[in-house]
N, C-alpha and C positions, 0 to 999 in steps of 0.2 A: 444495763447489759453491755459489757465491753466486748462482746463477741467471743468466738471460740477459735483457738489456734489449731490449724490443721497442718500436720507435717507434710511437706511436699512429697510427691511420689518418688520412691527409690527402689532399686532392684538389688536383691541379694543373690549371690551365686557362690558356689564352692568349686575350686579347681580340683583336678584329679589328685593333686598332692595333699589336699585337705585344707588349703588356704581359703579363708572366707573373705569375699569381696563384697562391698556395699557401694553402689554407685547412685549418686543423686545429681542429675544435671540441673544447674541453676545459671541461666545465661544473662542475668541482669547486668553483671559487670564481668570483665574479662579476667577473672581471678579463679584460682583453683586451690583448694585446701585438701591435703592428704593427712590422714591420721592412721597410725598403726598401733595396735595394742597387742602385747605379748602377755600371756597368762603366766607371769613370773614377777613376784614382788617380795617384800620383806618377809612375808609369811613363809617363803621358801628358802630364806637365808640359812645356810649351814655355817656361815661366818657373818657376823653382824655387818651389814652394809654392802654385801656382795652383789645383790640385785641392783642397787643404786649405782655402784661402781661399774658394773657391767654396762648399764644403760649409758652412763657418761662416757665410757671407753669407746663406744661405737663411733664417736666423732673425733677420735684421735688419728684419723686417717682411714680411708676405705677405698677398695679397688686399687686403681693406679694413682690415687690422689693422697698426698700427705695431708696432715692436719691443716697446715698453712694453705696449701693449694685448695683444699675443700672449702675453707673459710673465704678465701679470695674469690672463688668461683661464685659462691652464694651471694657474697656482698656485691659483686659486679652486676649480678642480675637483679639486685634489690629484693632478693627473696629471703626466706628464713627457713632454717632446718634445726630442730631442737629435739633432745631426748630427755626423758625423766623417768622416775620410778616411784611407785607408791606401795601401798600395803599388798594389793593383790594383782598388780599389773605393772608392766614397763611400757613406756609410750614413746612414739616418735611422731612429730608434727612438722608439716612443711606447708608454707604458703608461697605462692608464686604467680606470675602472670601466665595467662593461658598460652601465650606465644613461646614460653620457655618450658612447655610441658615435657618434651623429649629429654632435655638436659636434666631437669630437676627429678623426673621420675627415675632416670638413670642413677642419679646421686642417691636417691632414696633406696633404690635396690642395692647399690654398693654398700651403703651404711648398714642395711639389715643383713645382707648376705655375705659381704666380703670385708668385714672390719679388719684393720691391720693389727690392732692391739700393739702399737709401737711401744717398745720397752721404756725408752727414755720419756716419752710423753706420759706414759702411765705413772712413772715415778713422780713426775711433776704434778699430775692430777691428784695422786694420793696425798702428797704433801700439802697441796692447796686445801683439800677437803679436811685434813687433820687440823690445819690452821683455822679453818672456818668453824669447826666444832669447838675448838678452844675459845675462839672469839665469841661464839654464840652464848657461852656461859656468862658473859658479862651482861646479858639481857634476859631476865627471867621469862619474858613473854616468848622468847625464841626457843626455850627448852621445855616450857610447861607441858606441851602436848606429849613429849616423850615420857615424862614422869607420870603423867595422867594415864597414858596407855598401859604402862607397866603396872601401875597401881590397880587398874581395873582388870586387866587380862592376865597379869602375873606371868606364868610360864606358857600360856597359850600363844601360838604364832602371832596373834594380833598384838601381843605385847612387845614384839620385836621393833626396835627403833629403825625406821626406814633408812636413816643415815648411818647406822652403826654407831660406834664410839671410837675414841682415839686408839684404844688398845686393839680393837678388832681390825681397824683399818691398817694399823701399823704392821700387823702380822699377815695381812692379805697379800698374796703373791699373784703375779700375772697368770701363771698356769691354772690357778684356781678360778680366776675370772673366765679364762678360755673354756674351762670345763663346764662352768655354769652356763655360758653362752651356748655351747653345743648341746647341753641337756635340755634347755628350755626354748631357745630361739629356733623353732621348727615351724613349718607351714601349718601343720595341724593344730598348733598351739597359738596361732596368730590370726588376727583379723585386720583388714585394711579398708578404710572408707575413703571415698573420693567424692568431693562436692565442688561444683563450680561449672565453669564454661567449657564443656567438652561434649563430643559426640559419643554416646554410649558404645556404639559398635567399635569405633576406633579405639576407645579407652580399654575395652575388654581385650582387644588384640594386643595393645601395648603391654598391659598387665600380664597377659598370658605369656608373652615373649620374655618379659623380665623376670617373672616369678614362677613360671610353669615348671622350670627345671630345678627349683628349690626342693631338695629331698629331705625327708625325715629319717632319723636313725630310729632308735627305739622310742616309743611314746614318752612324752614328758610326764613326770609324776604329777599327780593331782592329790592334794591334801583334802581330807574331809574336815573342814573348818567348823562343822557343827559339833564335833567331839571335843570334850575337855573345856567347854566354855564355863566361866566362873558363875557361881550362883550368888547374886548380889542381894543379900538379905538385911544388911544393916549399913548405916552411914559410916564412912571412913574419912580420915583426915591424914594427909601426908605432908609433913613439914620437911622441906629441902633446905 
């Protein structure tokens, strides 16, 4: 008997604007981890890779900070702040010392609520991602999952490549990324978890101050992903 794992106590609350918060105090070490998930992934792509590009674009400058200033501030604190996107969600993660809570929570709020979507930085990001897609074709193991998903799910949203492809990214324009952001990045479509060395009462007050005025426009669309799933009745082989 190796014993049973018991999840530490945590609290879930919902702000008036619909934002879900989950708080788990853990005071063993003076560190805090923040994770945010937005219900928007490649299943919602109207252009291949737009969810992924939108998540990446959040770090191209936010609030009053340029991309370079944002990176320098995070590096100076020895912290980390990253974004990514998957099939059904887009994600932000931050790790930092408890003493830097006010600064880092402010940056997290800026990235989620006030991305700059700098035109020049976006052009560089798009070119980098296109180059990475081209380079990945030199390694079968880097692309096999894309082909497998398309083979299994065909035209169902689960068949969408998270990264898009060279052609879809080439035609992707910044206004379309901004439109995707405003459509899906809303408090009622987002959840934020905070784990680490903090006082719950003080943390609630900080999060309320930072995110309480985040407002929704019209509700984000939600796909019924149970519809149109393929019926797998026989073996298949795809040769690429």
